[in-house]
C-alpha positions as CSV (number, residue, x, y, z in Angstrom):
1,M,54.5,118.7,84.6
2,F,56.3,117.2,83.7
3,P,55.5,114.0,81.3
4,L,58.3,110.9,82.3
5,R,60.4,110.8,79.0
6,S,61.1,114.6,79.6
7,T,62.0,114.2,82.9
8,L,64.1,111.1,81.7
9,A,65.6,113.0,78.9
10,V,66.8,116.1,81.1
11,T,67.9,114.1,84.0
12,L,70.2,112.6,81.1
13,L,71.1,115.7,79.9
14,V,72.6,116.5,83.5
15,F,74.4,113.5,84.4
16,I,76.2,111.8,81.0
17,P,78.2,115.1,80.9
18,A,79.0,114.4,84.3
19,L,79.4,110.9,83.3
20,G,82.0,111.4,79.5
21,L,84.2,114.1,81.6
22,A,84.8,111.6,84.6
23,Q,88.9,109.7,84.5
24,D,90.4,106.6,85.2
25,F,92.9,109.0,87.5
26,P,92.9,112.7,88.5
27,K,94.8,115.2,86.6
28,A,98.0,116.2,89.1
29,P,99.3,119.3,89.3
30,P,102.8,119.5,86.7
31,K,105.0,121.2,90.1
32,L,105.3,121.1,93.8
33,K,104.9,124.1,94.3
34,E,101.4,124.3,92.8
35,A,100.5,121.5,94.6
36,E,101.3,124.0,98.0
37,A,99.0,126.5,96.1
38,Q,96.6,124.5,95.1
39,G,96.2,123.3,99.2
40,L,96.6,119.5,98.2
41,T,97.6,117.4,101.7
42,R,100.8,116.4,101.8
43,V,101.6,113.1,102.8
44,N,104.1,112.4,106.3
45,T,106.4,109.5,105.9
46,E,104.0,108.1,109.4
47,A,101.1,108.8,107.2
48,L,102.3,106.9,104.4
49,G,103.7,104.2,106.1
50,Q,99.9,102.9,106.2
51,I,99.2,103.2,102.9
52,I,101.5,102.7,100.7
53,V,102.7,99.1,102.1
54,G,101.0,96.6,99.4
55,K,99.8,96.5,95.6
56,I,99.7,99.8,94.2
57,D,98.4,100.9,90.3
58,S,100.5,104.2,89.6
59,K,100.3,105.6,86.1
60,G,103.5,108.3,85.3
61,V,105.3,109.4,82.7
62,K,107.0,106.7,82.2
63,G,103.2,104.9,81.7
64,R,101.7,102.9,84.0
65,R,102.1,99.8,85.6
66,I,101.6,97.8,89.6
67,K,103.9,98.2,91.9
68,T,104.3,96.4,95.4
69,F,105.8,97.3,98.4
70,K,106.8,94.8,100.6
71,S,107.2,95.7,104.4
72,D,111.1,94.4,103.7
73,G,112.3,97.2,102.1
74,T,111.5,95.9,98.8
75,V,109.3,97.1,96.1
76,D,108.4,94.5,93.0
77,T,106.9,96.1,89.5
78,V,105.2,95.3,86.6
79,G,104.1,97.1,83.2
80,Y,100.3,97.5,82.0
81,K,101.5,96.6,78.3
82,S,104.9,96.0,77.9
83,G,105.1,92.8,81.4
84,D,108.6,93.4,82.2
85,P,109.2,92.9,85.9
86,E,111.8,94.9,88.1
87,S,112.9,95.2,91.9
88,G,114.1,97.7,94.0
89,T,114.3,98.6,97.1
90,W,111.8,101.4,99.0
91,R,112.6,103.5,102.4
92,F,111.5,106.8,104.3
93,D,113.6,109.8,104.0
94,E,112.0,111.4,107.1
95,A,114.1,114.7,106.4
96,N,112.3,115.3,102.8
97,N,109.1,114.3,104.1
98,A,109.3,112.4,101.6
99,Y,109.4,108.3,100.2
100,C,112.2,106.2,98.1
101,H,112.5,103.8,95.6
102,S,115.7,102.1,94.1
103,F,116.2,100.4,90.9
104,Q,118.9,99.2,88.8
105,S,118.9,100.7,85.2
106,K,122.1,100.2,82.4
107,K,124.0,102.7,84.1
108,G,123.9,101.8,87.7
109,P,121.5,102.2,90.3
110,V,118.3,105.0,89.6
111,D,117.4,106.8,93.5
112,D,114.2,108.8,94.2
113,C,112.6,110.3,96.4
114,F,108.8,111.4,96.6
115,A,106.9,114.0,98.1
116,V,103.4,112.6,98.4
117,F,100.5,115.3,97.7
118,Q,97.0,113.5,98.6
119,A,94.2,114.6,95.6
120,P,91.3,115.8,96.3
121,D,88.8,112.6,95.8
122,G,91.3,111.0,98.8
123,T,91.6,108.0,96.9
124,H,94.9,109.3,94.5
125,F,98.5,110.7,95.6
126,F,100.3,112.1,93.3
127,D,103.8,111.5,93.9
128,Y,106.4,114.9,92.8
129,N,110.1,114.9,92.3
130,I,111.7,115.8,95.1
131,K,115.1,116.5,93.3
132,T,113.1,118.4,90.8
133,G,110.2,119.8,91.8
134,F,107.9,118.1,89.6
135,F,105.1,115.5,88.8
136,E,105.6,112.1,87.9
137,H,103.1,109.9,89.3
138,I,99.3,109.3,90.3
139,W,98.6,106.2,92.2
140,R,96.0,104.3,94.3
141,R,96.0,101.2,96.7
142,V,95.4,98.4,95.0
143,T,91.7,96.3,96.4
144,E,92.1,93.0,96.2
């Protein structure tokens, strides 16, 4: 029979590494084709309509942002570090089973569309740019 200290030490050795490996956001496959090959569930536009409207916490290749998708087709976004707000529009692309957003840049409007896959944890979502097939964002709903 193990003394209490030994039992506690073994328990800590088992759980501490797992806690250290826990990430704020899970790692996404780098390409859309790899997400499909891994069997991740692609979210259709009907289901996406139920989860995207509202506030989301997004971490992408260009940094981390809070995005607020509104039911009127507008989207507001603000950067975590810079605090730079942007406003744009969003819509569904039924033909590509994706959502799109458009923001104004110095060169004109930038319209990007994204295929969305649900992460294995059921909480996070991976966005892949339809034009390039590459990963761009991981996000989760913000609960207030």
